[in-house]
C-alpha positions, 0 to 999 in steps of 0.5 A, spaced: 772 439 349 768 439 353 773 438 359 780 441 359 785 435 359 789 434 366 793 430 368 790 425 373 784 423 368 789 420 363 791 416 370 784 414 372 782 412 365 789 408 365 787 404 371 779 404 369 780 401 363 785 395 366 781 394 372 774 393 366 779 389 362 781 384 368 774 383 371 770 382 365 776 377 363 776 374 370 769 373 369 769 369 362 774 364 366 778 363 360 786 363 362 791 367 359 795 361 356 788 359 352 786 365 349 788 364 341 787 356 342 781 355 340 775 359 337 770 359 343 776 361 348 778 367 343 771 370 343 770 369 351 777 370 353 779 376 349 773 379 345 768 381 350 772 384 355 775 388 349 768 390 346 766 392 353 772 396 354 770 399 346 763 402 349 766 405 355 771 408 351 767 411 346 763 414 352 768 416 355 771 419 349 764 423 348 763 425 354 770 429 355 769 432 347 776 429 346 775 426 339 779 431 335 786 431 340 785 423 342 785 422 334 789 427 331 796 431 331 796 438 331 802 439 327 806 432 324 813 430 325 817 435 322 822 428 320 818 424 316 823 418 315 823 414 323 816 412 319 821 406 316 820 403 323 813 401 323 814 399 316 818 394 318 813 392 323 808 392 319 812 388 314 813 382 319 805 382 321 804 381 314 810 375 314 807 372 320 800 373 317 803 368 310 807 363 316 800 361 319 796 355 317 789 358 315 786 351 314 786 350 321 781 356 323 774 354 321 770 361 320 768 363 328 775 362 329 777 367 323 772 372 325 774 373 332 781 374 331 778 380 325 774 382 332 779 382 336 784 386 332 780 391 330 777 392 338 785 391 340 788 395 335 782 401 336 781 400 344 789 400 346 790 406 341 785 411 343 786 409 351 794 409 351 796 414 345 789 417 345 787 420 351 792 418 356 796 423 351 791 428 351 791 429 358 799 428 359 800 433 354 796 438 358 802 439 363 807 435 360 814 436 355 811 432 350 817 427 351 815 426 357 808 426 355 810 419 350 815 416 355 809 415 360 804 413 356 808 408 353 810 405 360 802 405 362 802 402 356 806 397 357 805 396 364 798 395 363 800 387 360 801 386 368 795 384 368 796 378 364 799 374 369 794 375 374 790 372 368 794 366 368 800 368 364 807 366 366 811 371 370 817 371 366 814 372 360 809 377 362 815 382 364 818 381 357 811 382 354 811 388 358 818 391 356 816 389 348 809 392 349 813 399 351 817 399 345 812 397 340 807 402 343 813 406 341 813 405 334 805 406 334 807 413 337 811 414 332 805 412 326 801 418 330 807 423 330 809 421 323 802 421 319 798 426 324 793 421 326 792 415 330 788 411 325 794 409 321 796 406 328 790 403 330 790 399 324 797 397 325 796 395 332 790 391 330 794 387 324 799 386 328 796 382 334 792 379 329 798 376 326 802 374 333 795 370 335 795 367 329 801 364 327 803 362 334 796 358 333 798 355 326 805 357 325 808 354 317 814 352 320 818 356 326 815 363 327 821 367 325 818 373 325 815 374 330 822 374 334 824 381 331 819 384 335 824 386 340 828 389 335 823 393 332 822 395 338 829 398 339 829 402 332 823 405 334 827 407 341 832 410 337 829 414 332 823 417 337 827 423 339 826 425 331 819 425 331 819 429 338 824 433 336 819 441 335 813 438 337 808 443 340 802 438 342 800 441 348 792 440 350 792 446 355 793 451 350 786 449 346 783 449 353 787 457 355 783 458 347 777 456 349 777 459 355 778 465 352 773 464 347 768 464 352 770 470 356 770 475 349 
C-alpha cells in the first residue's frame, strides 16, 4: 500500500463521496422520487452521478494503493453458514426481477438500469466495505469496523431527503440500508471477496427499481428486505468472531521491510 490506512482517511473518503454524489445529482436536476420513473430521468438522476463517483473512487483507490485490502480478505470467516442470509437476499431480488413487467421498459431504460446496478454495486461497496472498512481496520476492532462502516453506509442515504425524498421514508431507508449492508459485509467475510458483494448489491438495486416501476401485482418480495436485514444483524457475530484483519499490521510490515 502506498499510503498506510488511517481512521481519518475513511471518514474523508465517505464525506467526499457523499458530497460528490449530492452535488452531481443536484446539478442534473432530477428529484429523487423521479429516479426510476423514466429512462431519461434514471440516466440523469442516478447513472451520471454514479459514473463520476466511480471514476473518483478508482483514482482514489489507485493513489492509496488499497486495491487488494479493499477487495479481498486476508482470511475468510471461520463460519460459512451465515451466507444463507445473502442467499435469501439474492432470491428476493430474483423474485423482484420475475415480478416485473419488462414490456414497459424500452432498450434505453433497461440499459440505464443495468448501468445503475453495475455502478451502485461497485461504488457503494468499494467505498463503504472496501476503502472505509480498510481505513477503520487500521485502528478498530473488527466489530467496530463493521458497525461504523455500516452506520456510514446507512447514513449516506440521508442525502436522498435533500434530493426530494420524503424524510420519513428516507429514515426507514437509512435503517434498512444499515441492516442490508451487513448482509453485503457477510458476503465479503465468508467468500473472502468484495466482488460478490458488488454483484449482489447491484442485482438488488436493479430489482428494486425495476419492480417499483412496473410491478406485476403487489411487489411482496421487496417487503422482505427488512426481514433479511434483521437476520443479517443476528448472524453477523459469527463472521466477525476470530477476525484478524487489521490493516495496520500490513503497514507495519511495509515499514519493517524498508528498514531492512
